[in-house]
C-alpha positions in Angstrom: 0.1 -0.1 0.0 1.5 3.1 -1.1 1.2 6.2 1.7 2.3 9.8 0.7 5.2 11.3 2.9 3.5 12.5 5.9 4.5 15.7 5.9 6.6 16.8 3.3 6.7 20.3 3.9 8.4 19.3 7.2 11.1 18.0 5.2 14.2 20.5 4.6 13.6 22.0 1.0 17.2 20.7 0.1 16.5 17.3 0.8 13.0 17.0 -0.7 14.2 16.0 -4.1 16.6 13.9 -3.0 13.9 11.5 -0.9 11.0 11.6 -3.1 13.1 10.2 -5.6 14.7 7.7 -3.2 11.2 6.6 -1.7 10.3 6.2 -5.6 12.7 4.1 -6.6 12.7 1.7 -3.5 8.8 1.2 -4.3 9.5 0.6 -8.0 12.7 -1.7 -7.4 10.9 -3.6 -4.4 7.4 -3.6 -5.4 4.8 -5.5 -3.2 7.8 -6.3 -1.0 8.2 -2.7 0.1 6.7 -2.1 4.3 8.0 1.4 4.8 10.7 3.8 4.1 11.2 6.0 7.1 13.9 9.2 8.4 15.8 8.3 11.3 18.4 10.3 12.9 18.5 14.3 12.6 16.0 14.3 10.1 13.6 12.6 12.0 14.0 14.3 15.2 13.6 17.5 13.0 17.4 18.8 13.9 18.9 18.6 10.4 21.7 20.9 9.6 22.3 21.0 6.2 25.6 20.9 5.6 26.6 19.4 8.8 24.2 16.5 9.4 23.7 12.9 7.8 20.7 11.6 5.9 19.7 8.3 7.8 17.0 6.4 6.1 15.8 3.0 7.0 13.6 0.6 4.7 11.6 -2.4 5.8 10.8 -4.9 3.4 9.1 -8.1 3.3 11.7 -11.2 4.0 10.3 -12.6 0.2 12.3 -9.7 -1.6 14.4 -11.1 -4.0 17.8 -10.9 -3.3 18.8 -8.8 -6.5 16.3 -6.1 -5.9 18.8 -4.8 -2.7 21.6 -4.9 -5.7 19.5 -2.8 -7.8 19.4 -0.3 -5.5 23.1 -0.6 -4.2 24.2 -0.2 -8.0 26.2 2.4 -9.4 23.7 4.8 -8.9 21.1 3.8 -6.7 19.6 7.6 -6.5 20.4 11.0 -7.3 23.6 12.5 -5.5 22.6 13.0 -1.8 22.9 16.6 -0.8 23.8 16.1 2.8 27.1 15.8 4.0 26.8 11.5 3.9 23.9 9.4 3.8 23.0 6.1 5.4 21.0 3.3 4.5 19.9 0.6 6.8 17.8 -2.3 5.2 15.7 -4.1 7.6 13.3 -7.5 6.7 10.2 -7.8 8.8 11.3 -10.9 10.1 14.2 -9.4 11.6 12.4 -6.7 13.1 10.0 -9.2 15.0 13.0 -11.2 15.8 15.3 -7.9 17.1 16.1 -7.4 20.7 14.6 -4.2 22.4 17.4 -1.9 23.4 18.6 -2.6 27.1 16.9 0.9 28.2 14.6 3.2 26.3 16.0 5.9 24.8 17.7 7.1 21.5 21.4 5.8 20.8 
């Protein structure tokens, strides 16, 4: 099921085209196996500082996603050039998330 960005106006202007293309490409490659794409870190906390902050994105997919799909996304040009200092993608399957141990104590790590 496709969901629009929850609040695209809350995204930093310089990141909007990059993140919209990242989500579009991820949907195209993962198809019905895609569960969610969401920001973490300073972007999620609304503390992103252009030129200083990284862009951290987590993608959750069904375990049935064919292996080559991740290679397609991580190919020579997985997304447009990221305007942030650095980017980080984390890939989780729903299977892995359901078996992941909770943090030792609540909080942001």
